[in-house]
Structure formats: C-alpha cells, structure tokens
PLY file of the C-alpha trace (Angstrom):
ply
format ascii 1.0
element vertex 199
property float x
property float y
property float z
element edge 198
property int vertex1
property int vertex2
end_header
0.00 0.00 0.00
1.37 3.39 -1.02
0.12 6.60 0.58
0.22 9.81 -1.44
-0.03 13.41 -0.33
-1.01 15.20 -3.53
-0.77 18.97 -3.83
-1.50 21.56 -6.41
1.36 24.10 -6.38
1.13 27.39 -4.50
-0.41 30.53 -5.97
1.25 31.96 -9.09
1.12 35.40 -10.61
-1.32 34.09 -13.23
-3.56 32.51 -10.60
-3.69 35.91 -8.94
-4.48 37.63 -12.26
-8.09 36.48 -12.78
-6.99 32.83 -12.82
-5.39 32.88 -16.27
-4.83 29.44 -17.75
-1.25 28.40 -17.16
-0.33 25.09 -18.72
3.28 24.65 -19.79
4.38 28.26 -19.17
6.98 28.18 -16.39
5.49 30.93 -14.25
6.73 31.85 -10.76
5.05 31.65 -7.38
3.79 34.78 -5.63
4.84 35.63 -2.09
1.49 34.19 -1.04
2.29 31.00 -2.96
5.58 30.60 -1.09
3.78 31.14 2.22
1.22 28.49 1.27
4.06 26.02 0.74
5.52 26.93 4.14
2.12 26.28 5.71
2.00 22.83 4.11
5.46 22.07 5.49
4.18 22.74 8.99
1.09 20.60 8.38
3.14 17.65 7.09
6.11 17.91 9.44
5.29 14.60 11.17
5.19 12.64 7.89
8.32 10.62 7.05
8.34 10.77 3.26
9.84 7.90 1.32
10.30 10.20 -1.65
9.17 13.56 -3.04
8.15 14.15 -6.65
6.93 17.12 -8.67
6.23 18.45 -12.10
9.36 20.00 -13.64
7.72 23.44 -13.74
9.13 25.77 -11.08
5.80 26.50 -9.43
5.44 22.82 -8.54
9.11 22.07 -7.91
9.59 24.99 -5.51
6.34 24.19 -3.71
7.58 20.62 -3.23
11.00 21.75 -2.00
9.57 24.19 0.52
6.78 21.86 1.67
9.10 18.89 2.21
12.45 20.48 3.01
13.95 17.74 0.86
15.44 17.09 -2.53
12.71 16.78 -5.17
12.63 14.38 -8.09
10.91 15.94 -11.08
8.94 13.90 -13.59
7.70 15.14 -16.96
4.55 13.04 -16.66
3.34 15.36 -13.87
3.51 18.53 -15.97
0.30 20.52 -16.37
-2.00 19.85 -19.32
-1.16 21.51 -22.60
-3.98 24.05 -22.90
-3.26 25.03 -26.48
-4.72 28.38 -27.49
-6.19 28.92 -24.00
-2.75 29.63 -22.53
-2.55 32.98 -20.65
-6.25 33.66 -21.22
-9.08 33.66 -18.70
-12.03 31.36 -19.32
-14.24 34.35 -20.17
-11.71 35.54 -22.75
-11.28 32.30 -24.63
-14.96 31.37 -24.55
-15.77 34.75 -26.10
-13.25 34.05 -28.88
-14.24 30.46 -29.77
-17.12 29.15 -27.65
-17.27 25.82 -29.55
-13.84 24.80 -28.24
-15.00 25.13 -24.63
-18.31 23.44 -25.41
-16.47 20.44 -26.89
-14.12 20.27 -23.90
-16.95 20.48 -21.37
-18.95 17.80 -23.19
-16.11 15.29 -23.48
-12.60 16.29 -22.43
-11.51 12.68 -22.82
-11.34 13.20 -26.60
-11.52 16.98 -27.10
-8.24 18.90 -27.34
-7.86 21.67 -24.77
-7.65 25.01 -26.54
-8.05 23.24 -29.89
-4.38 22.28 -30.16
-3.52 21.01 -26.68
-3.86 17.63 -24.99
-6.97 15.53 -24.61
-8.03 14.63 -21.11
-7.26 10.97 -21.79
-3.73 11.80 -22.89
-3.23 13.58 -19.57
-4.72 10.67 -17.60
-2.56 8.06 -19.32
0.73 9.78 -18.53
-0.19 10.57 -14.91
-1.51 7.04 -14.35
1.73 5.69 -15.80
3.70 7.70 -13.22
1.74 6.30 -10.27
1.78 2.74 -11.67
5.57 2.93 -11.94
5.78 3.78 -8.25
3.57 0.77 -7.47
6.08 -1.36 -9.33
9.10 0.14 -7.58
7.83 0.33 -3.97
5.90 -2.03 -1.71
4.93 0.68 0.79
5.71 4.26 1.77
4.56 7.86 2.02
5.05 10.09 -1.02
4.62 13.81 -1.55
3.59 14.62 -5.13
3.16 18.22 -6.29
1.51 18.80 -9.63
-1.22 20.99 -11.10
-4.93 21.76 -11.02
-5.82 20.16 -14.34
-3.75 16.97 -14.14
-4.65 16.26 -10.51
-8.38 16.54 -11.09
-8.41 14.58 -14.36
-6.41 11.75 -12.78
-8.63 11.56 -9.70
-11.82 11.64 -11.76
-10.48 8.73 -13.79
-9.45 6.68 -10.74
-12.80 7.32 -9.06
-14.65 6.04 -12.13
-16.16 9.43 -12.96
-16.73 10.63 -16.52
-13.83 12.95 -17.24
-16.29 15.75 -18.01
-16.98 15.86 -14.26
-13.35 16.52 -13.30
-14.05 20.17 -12.48
-16.33 19.03 -9.64
-13.17 18.05 -7.73
-11.68 21.15 -6.11
-7.91 21.68 -5.91
-7.00 24.93 -4.17
-3.41 26.11 -4.21
-1.34 24.00 -1.78
-4.30 22.25 -0.16
-3.61 18.60 0.66
-5.28 15.62 -0.95
-4.42 12.19 0.45
-5.08 8.87 -1.26
-3.77 5.33 -1.21
-3.07 2.83 -3.96
-3.04 -0.84 -3.05
-1.06 -3.58 -4.79
-3.73 -3.89 -7.50
-3.81 -0.13 -8.09
-7.13 0.40 -6.29
-7.49 4.11 -5.50
-8.97 5.14 -2.13
-9.48 8.83 -1.39
-8.90 9.82 2.25
-8.77 13.63 2.11
-9.69 15.97 -0.73
-8.47 19.58 -0.80
-7.90 19.54 2.96
-5.84 21.25 5.60
-4.61 18.58 8.00
-4.73 19.51 11.66
0 1
1 2
2 3
3 4
4 5
5 6
6 7
7 8
8 9
9 10
10 11
11 12
12 13
13 14
14 15
15 16
16 17
17 18
18 19
19 20
20 21
21 22
22 23
23 24
24 25
25 26
26 27
27 28
28 29
29 30
30 31
31 32
32 33
33 34
34 35
35 36
36 37
37 38
38 39
39 40
40 41
41 42
42 43
43 44
44 45
45 46
46 47
47 48
48 49
49 50
50 51
51 52
52 53
53 54
54 55
55 56
56 57
57 58
58 59
59 60
60 61
61 62
62 63
63 64
64 65
65 66
66 67
67 68
68 69
69 70
70 71
71 72
72 73
73 74
74 75
75 76
76 77
77 78
78 79
79 80
80 81
81 82
82 83
83 84
84 85
85 86
86 87
87 88
88 89
89 90
90 91
91 92
92 93
93 94
94 95
95 96
96 97
97 98
98 99
99 100
100 101
101 102
102 103
103 104
104 105
105 106
106 107
107 108
108 109
109 110
110 111
111 112
112 113
113 114
114 115
115 116
116 117
117 118
118 119
119 120
120 121
121 122
122 123
123 124
124 125
125 126
126 127
127 128
128 129
129 130
130 131
131 132
132 133
133 134
134 135
135 136
136 137
137 138
138 139
139 140
140 141
141 142
142 143
143 144
144 145
145 146
146 147
147 148
148 149
149 150
150 151
151 152
152 153
153 154
154 155
155 156
156 157
157 158
158 159
159 160
160 161
161 162
162 163
163 164
164 165
165 166
166 167
167 168
168 169
169 170
170 171
171 172
172 173
173 174
174 175
175 176
176 177
177 178
178 179
179 180
180 181
181 182
182 183
183 184
184 185
185 186
186 187
187 188
188 189
189 190
190 191
191 192
192 193
193 194
194 195
195 196
196 197
197 198
C-alpha cells in the first residue's frame, strides 16, 4: 500500500491575475504562494516521506522543495495539461473568442483537445496514471509527496474514481491544499482527504 499526499502548487502570478490558464508556461510563485508552501510544510512535518516528486515546472518544484524540506525528483509526466490556445487567457476571454472549443471540452474532455491544439483529457490521464503505476512497481509501501497541477490532478482523480472525465471540475484543488489517497497492490485508489488542511 502506497500513501500519497497530492498537492497543487502554491499561488502563481497568473492565478492571482483572474486565474489565467497556465499550462506549460513556467510561471513563478507569488509571495502568497511561497507562504502556502511553508504552511503545508508545517502541516506535514510529522510525515516521514519515502520520496518527493513534482512536475518540472518551477511553481510545482519549488512548492515541493519548501513543503518537504527535501530534494525533489521531477517527472515530466506530472507537468500541467497543454492548454493550447487557452494559454494565458481567462475562461471568459477564450470562450468569447471560440465558444465551440470550450463546449467540446466540457462535453467530453476525454477526446476533445484543450484550446483546440492542446492535450486531450485521456492523454493527460494516461501519462499521470503511468507515473503512479511505476511507483507501485518500484515500492511495496511508503509515504510520497507529489506536487503537480490543477488540471492533471483533477483529471487523474476523476479517472481513478470512475467518474466521466467531463466531471473533473467538480473536484476542487485549491493552491497547496492537501489531498491524500492510497493505492493498493492492485492499483485500487482510495481517497482519504480531498483539498484539505490537516490539523
């Protein structure tokens, strides 16, 4: 049984600017985002982590470093979804430009391409699932901190919970809030905390 503490990174400058879509752009954390990571470190200080992983983007990597106080192993499979032409735009802005793209994504993100030219939801799920399955192969037990992104975290969890991917946005992932889940030897996903602050 592997136990995972899954985080979305701390607040970025684009999060603070009307929640602009930030996929692969390597944007920095705000001062608030760094403080959020410090808060997580205090919340998780009693956890003995077997290993710490993050997306290679600095907003996730730095959050993981601050939250764990340890060396972080980055993995490309944890990078945020490629949002195509939605990058740097707010949802209101890109819906006004091409409403059909958002309609297609909302109806079936498993096959629709984000922003018309980005990834499908299923492409995201497959790479993230591959990451976690590799850990199941390499470890028999342990506690792992994984810091990734709003889109990839929610799509992966929706998939593992058996939800249609179009419902992924019903799973909330605030900046640096803690989600805890376990994977057993067969890969069964059990959600213990969602978007929580441990006390």
